[in-house]
Structures are given as C-alpha cells and as structure tokens.
N, C-alpha and C positions, 0 to 999 in steps of 0.2 A: 544769861538773860541780856537782851539788848539794852543799851543805856537809855533809850527813849522810854522803854517800859519801866525801868528803874525810877526815872524821874516822876512818872505818874504814880507808881506804886508807893513811893516815899510819902506822898500826900495822903494816902489811904491807910498805910500800916506803920506801926512803930518800927524802930530799927530791929528789935528782936523778932517781931513778926515777919518782917521782910527777909531776914536771914533764914528763918524757918521755911518760908515760902520758897526761897531759892533752893534749899535742900530738898524739899518735896518735889519741885519741878525737875531737878536733876535725877531723882529717883524714878520719877514717872517716865523720863526719857530713856532710862536704862532698862527698866523691867516692863514687860508687856502685860503680864497678869497683875492687875491692880486691885487690891483689897486693902482695907484699913489695917488688917492684921499683917498682910504682906509688907506694906510700907513700914509698919512698926517694927517688924523683924529686921528690916534692912536699914532703918534709920540710925545714923552714926552718932548717937547720944549715949552717954554713960549713965543711963537710968534704966529701971526695969522695963520689961516688955509691956506690962500693963500701963505703966506711966506714959510710955511712948504712944501707946494706942489711945489713951485718954487725951493726950496732948493733941494728937492729930484730929480726933473727933471735936475737941473744943475749938481748934483753929478753923476747921471747916464749918462750924456752926456760927462763926462770927458774922455780923451783919456786913462787914467790909469784904467778905469773900463771896457774897452772892453774885450771881451773874449780872444783875442790873447795876450793882454798885461798882464793880471792878471790871469784869471781863468785857462788857459792851463798850466801856470807855477805852480799853486797850484796843479793841477791834476798830473803833472809830479813828484811832490815831494812825492805823496802818494805811 
C-alpha cells in the first residue's frame, strides 16, 4: 500500500485495524473471486474459519470503512 494512503488511513483506523486492512487488500489483489467466505478461507490467521469470517464481517461493518468516510478521501488525494 502506498505511503500516502497509509498516512491517511492511520488517522481513520487503529494499528490493528490498519494491519487487518492491509492483509485484506493483499488477498483482494491475489484472488479474483471475492466472497467473505473465500477471504476467510485464505486469511492467514490462526483462528477458526467462523471466527475469521465474523472478523471480516465486523471489520467491513465499521463506520470507518464506508465509502464516504475512507475511500472518497483516498481518491481525493490521488
């Protein structure tokens, strides 16, 4: 992830959330077929599949991951 994106995202996410976001972005770049279950199956965490799936769902439901709160701001920086 570019350093300019990291600077902006550090203001929006905690350190743990930012690390999780970077892992998800890497997975999205590698795999073309994207589902929550597919990401959970490939997520490199030592927890059960159901826990990984719930963690992804909770992360995507955060207010800070909405298009208006994060992605439009990143797009404006470009």
